[in-house]
C-alpha positions in Angstrom: -68.9 90.5 -28.6 -70.6 89.4 -25.4 -70.3 85.7 -24.4 -72.9 83.5 -25.9 -74.1 81.2 -23.2 -76.2 78.1 -24.1 -76.9 74.8 -22.5 -74.5 71.9 -23.1 -75.3 70.4 -26.5 -72.7 67.6 -26.5 -71.0 66.3 -23.5 -67.7 65.5 -25.2 -66.6 66.8 -28.6 -63.5 65.5 -30.4 -61.7 67.3 -33.2 -59.6 65.4 -35.6 -57.4 68.1 -37.2 -56.5 71.2 -35.2 -56.1 74.0 -37.7 -58.0 77.3 -38.2 -61.5 75.7 -38.6 -61.2 73.3 -35.7 -59.4 75.8 -33.4 -62.1 78.4 -34.1 -64.9 75.9 -33.4 -63.2 74.9 -30.1 -62.8 78.5 -29.0 -66.4 79.2 -29.9 -67.6 76.0 -28.1 -65.8 77.2 -25.0 -67.4 80.7 -25.3 -70.8 79.2 -25.6 -70.5 76.5 -23.0 -71.8 74.0 -25.6 -69.6 71.1 -24.4 -68.4 69.7 -21.1 -65.1 68.4 -22.6 -63.1 69.0 -25.8 -60.5 66.6 -27.0 -58.4 66.9 -30.1 -55.8 65.2 -32.3 -53.5 66.3 -35.1 -51.0 64.2 -37.0 -48.2 66.7 -36.4 -46.6 66.5 -33.0 -45.8 70.2 -33.3 -49.4 71.0 -33.8 -50.4 69.0 -30.8 -47.9 70.7 -28.7 -49.1 74.2 -29.9 -52.7 73.2 -29.1 -51.7 72.2 -25.6 -50.0 75.5 -25.1 -53.0 77.5 -26.5 -55.6 75.6 -24.4 -58.6 75.3 -26.7 -58.7 71.6 -26.1 -59.0 70.1 -22.6 -57.1 67.0 -23.8 -54.8 66.7 -26.7 -54.5 63.0 -27.5 -51.6 61.2 -29.2 -53.9 59.2 -31.6 -57.2 59.8 -33.3 -58.6 56.7 -31.7 -57.8 58.0 -28.2 -59.3 61.4 -29.0 -62.7 60.0 -30.2 -63.2 57.6 -27.3 -66.6 58.3 -25.6 -67.1 61.4 -27.8 -70.7 62.5 -28.5 -69.6 64.6 -31.5 -66.6 63.9 -33.7 -65.5 66.7 -36.1 -63.4 65.7 -39.1 -61.4 68.8 -39.8 -58.7 67.3 -42.1 -58.1 67.8 -45.8 -60.8 66.2 -48.0 -58.3 63.7 -49.4 -57.6 62.4 -45.9 -61.1 62.0 -44.6 -61.7 58.4 -45.8 -58.5 57.2 -44.1 -59.2 59.0 -40.9 -62.8 57.6 -40.8 -61.5 54.1 -41.3 -59.1 54.5 -38.4 -61.6 55.8 -35.9 -64.7 53.8 -36.9 -64.1 51.0 -34.4 -63.6 53.5 -31.5 -66.9 55.4 -32.0 -69.5 54.9 -29.4 -73.1 54.0 -30.4 -75.2 57.1 -30.9 -72.3 59.4 -31.6 -72.5 61.9 -34.5 -69.7 62.5 -36.9 -69.5 65.7 -39.0 -67.0 67.1 -41.5 -66.2 70.7 -42.3 -65.1 70.3 -45.9 -66.1 72.6 -48.7 -66.9 69.6 -51.0 -69.6 67.2 -50.0 -70.1 64.4 -52.5 -66.5 63.3 -52.4 -66.6 63.4 -48.6 -69.8 61.3 -48.5 -68.2 58.8 -50.9 -65.0 58.5 -48.7 -66.6 58.5 -45.2 -70.0 56.7 -45.4 -68.6 53.3 -46.3 -66.8 53.3 -43.0 -69.6 54.5 -40.8 -70.6 52.0 -38.1 -74.2 51.1 -37.5 -75.7 53.3 -34.8 -73.4 56.2 -35.6 -74.8 59.2 -37.4 -73.1 61.3 -40.1 -74.0 64.9 -41.0 -72.1 67.0 -43.6 -71.4 70.6 -42.6 -69.6 73.4 -44.4 -68.8 76.6 -42.5 -68.6 79.4 -45.0 -66.0 81.3 -43.1 -62.3 81.4 -43.0 -59.1 83.5 -43.4 -56.0 83.0 -45.4 -54.2 81.8 -42.3 -53.9 78.2 -41.2 -52.7 76.2 -38.2 -53.9 76.1 -34.5 -52.7 79.7 -33.8 -55.0 81.1 -36.5 -58.2 80.2 -34.7 -60.5 82.6 -32.9 -64.0 82.3 -31.4 -65.6 84.9 -33.5 -64.9 83.3 -36.9 -68.4 81.9 -37.4 -70.4 84.9 -35.9 -73.2 85.8 -38.4 -71.6 83.6 -41.1 -73.4 80.7 -42.9 -72.8 77.1 -42.2 -74.4 74.7 -44.7 -75.9 71.5 -43.4 -75.8 68.7 -46.0 -77.2 65.3 -45.1 -76.9 61.9 -46.7 -80.0 59.9 -47.5 -81.6 58.4 -44.4 -79.9 60.8 -42.0 -81.3 60.8 -38.4 -83.5 63.8 -38.0 -82.7 64.3 -34.3 -78.9 64.1 -35.0 -79.3 66.7 -37.8 -81.3 69.1 -35.6 -78.7 68.8 -32.8 -75.8 69.5 -35.2 -77.7 72.6 -36.4 -78.3 73.8 -32.9 -74.6 73.3 -32.2 -73.5 75.5 -35.1 -76.1 78.2 -34.0 -74.4 78.1 -30.6 -71.1 78.9 -32.3 -72.7 82.0 -33.7 -73.4 80.7 -37.2 -76.5 81.0 -39.4 -77.5 77.7 -40.9 -79.2 76.5 -44.0 -79.8 73.0 -45.3 -78.8 72.0 -48.9 -78.8 68.9 -51.1 -75.4 67.5 -51.8 -75.1 68.1 -55.6 -76.5 71.6 -55.3 -74.1 72.4 -52.5 -71.1 71.4 -54.6 -72.3 73.6 -57.5 -73.1 76.6 -55.3 -69.6 76.4 -53.6 -68.0 76.2 -57.0 -69.5 79.6 -57.8 -69.0 81.4 -54.6 -65.7 79.9 -53.4 -63.9 77.5 -55.6 -63.7 79.4 -58.8 -62.8 82.7 -57.1 -59.9 81.0 -55.5 -58.8 79.5 -58.8 -59.0 82.9 -60.4 -56.9 84.4 -57.6 -54.2 81.7 -57.9 -54.2 82.3 -61.6 -54.0 86.1 -61.4 -51.1 85.9 -59.0 -49.4 83.3 -61.1 -49.8 85.5 -64.3 -48.3 88.5 -62.5 -45.3 86.3 -61.5 -44.9 84.8 -65.0 -45.1 88.0 -67.0 -42.3 89.7 -64.9 -43.6 93.0 -66.3 -43.2 94.6 -62.8 -40.4 94.1 -60.4 -40.9 92.3 -57.1 -40.7 95.6 -55.3 -43.4 97.1 -57.4 -45.8 94.2 -56.7 -45.4 94.8 -53.0 -45.3 98.6 -53.2 -48.5 98.9 -55.3 -50.4 96.0 -53.9 -52.9 98.3 -52.2 -54.8 98.0 -55.5 -56.9 95.1 -56.6 -53.9 92.8 -56.8 -53.7 92.9 -53.0 -57.1 91.3 -52.6 -56.1 88.5 -55.1 -53.0 87.8 -53.1 -55.0 87.4 -49.9 -57.1 84.6 -51.4 -54.1 83.0 -53.1 -52.4 82.7 -49.7 -54.9 80.0 -48.6 -53.7 76.5 -47.7 -52.5 74.7 -50.8 -53.3 71.2 -49.6 -56.9 72.1 -48.9 -57.4 73.7 -52.3 -55.6 71.0 -54.2 -58.1 68.5 -52.7 -61.1 70.8 -53.4 -60.4 71.0 -57.1 -59.6 67.3 -57.4 -62.8 66.3 -55.6 -65.2 68.8 -57.1 -64.2 68.4 -60.7 -67.6 68.4 -62.3 -69.1 71.5 -60.7 -65.8 73.4 -60.9 -65.3 72.6 -64.6 -68.9 73.6 -65.4 -68.6 77.0 -63.7 -65.1 77.5 -65.1 -66.6 77.1 -68.5 -69.3 79.7 -67.8 -66.6 82.1 -66.5 -64.5 81.6 -69.6 -67.5 82.5 -71.8 -68.1 85.7 -69.8 -64.4 86.5 -70.0 -64.4 86.1 -73.8 -67.5 88.4 -74.0 -65.7 91.1 -72.0 -62.6 90.6 -74.1 -64.7 91.1 -77.3 -66.3 94.2 -75.8 -63.0 95.8 -75.0 -61.5 94.9 -78.4 -64.5 96.4 -80.2 -65.0 99.4 -78.0 -68.4 98.3 -76.8 -68.7 100.7 -73.8 -72.4 100.0 -73.3 -71.8 96.3 -72.8 -69.1 97.0 -70.3 -71.1 99.6 -68.4 -74.2 97.4 -68.2 -72.1 94.4 -67.1 -70.3 96.3 -64.3 -73.6 97.9 -63.2 -75.1 94.5 -62.8 -72.2 93.0 -60.9 -71.9 96.1 -58.7 -75.5 95.5 -57.6 -74.6 91.9 -56.7 -71.7 93.2 -54.5 -74.1 95.6 -52.8 -76.4 92.7 -52.1 -73.6 90.9 -50.3 -73.0 93.9 -48.1 -76.7 94.3 -47.4 -77.0 90.6 -46.4 -74.4 91.3 -43.7 -71.7 89.0 -45.3 -69.1 91.8 -45.7 -68.7 95.5 -45.2 -68.3 98.3 -47.7 -64.7 98.6 -46.6 -62.8 96.0 -48.8 -60.2 95.0 -46.2 -61.3 91.3 -46.0 -61.3 91.5 -42.2 -57.7 92.7 -41.8 -58.8 95.1 -39.1 -60.6 92.4 -37.1 -59.2 91.3 -33.8 -57.7 87.8 -34.1 
């Protein structure tokens, strides 16, 4: 893809957390020319050393406070359960007029953890890039991750309109499409399109392991079938997904209940030989899958991006 050149949106951007999401944002920021300087911090010394070697940050600091000094935009790219503590640590170092965003896939819990520590004169905007891979860590990042993918903008009450607009322009510069969403609706939508699919994948892989009805070699040998696609999702970062389910309980349990009802209906159709029900159900869900492809959010080759350059 050709370089995406835009004017500088933020003079200095600081990333707290230097994994897949932050690394990809930093690479895309460099590609777009959207910042003059990029700083970063990660709790792990090994991660900081790897980031220095890779070069997607101009400066890798040895503390979060050092990283955010004079930053115009601060990106919280840490597990949801850690965001409150990080925000408390950096609050006193944020410059007036700065904007803080998060990239978590749950929003109400993030708002509850972060907003009490937000200093006067500093803006907060929730963001959720709907993109990722099963890989994690600084070496997993790549500039194209957000190209033509959605980033949801979720704002707390009273958010500064100019700050929100600027954040939205920044995500567009990274290649993303953006949409704004109310916090409770966001958490429910993401339970449907992301959280429950991951829970099902973890469960399916766990069932295959528990049943021991196939040998380990057969699981690997025949995983070109649907099981392979479950294992890709189930390889995702366990810390992140633990926090997701613990912090989005209400929406997750609601959608999980709906899923269970659907599963029971399919179980009954199979038991009673109701082929019409199965055919109609699969026809409807196939149409939804085609809609995802037509919306440009996947291809008709179900390889989950394994052929993409990374």
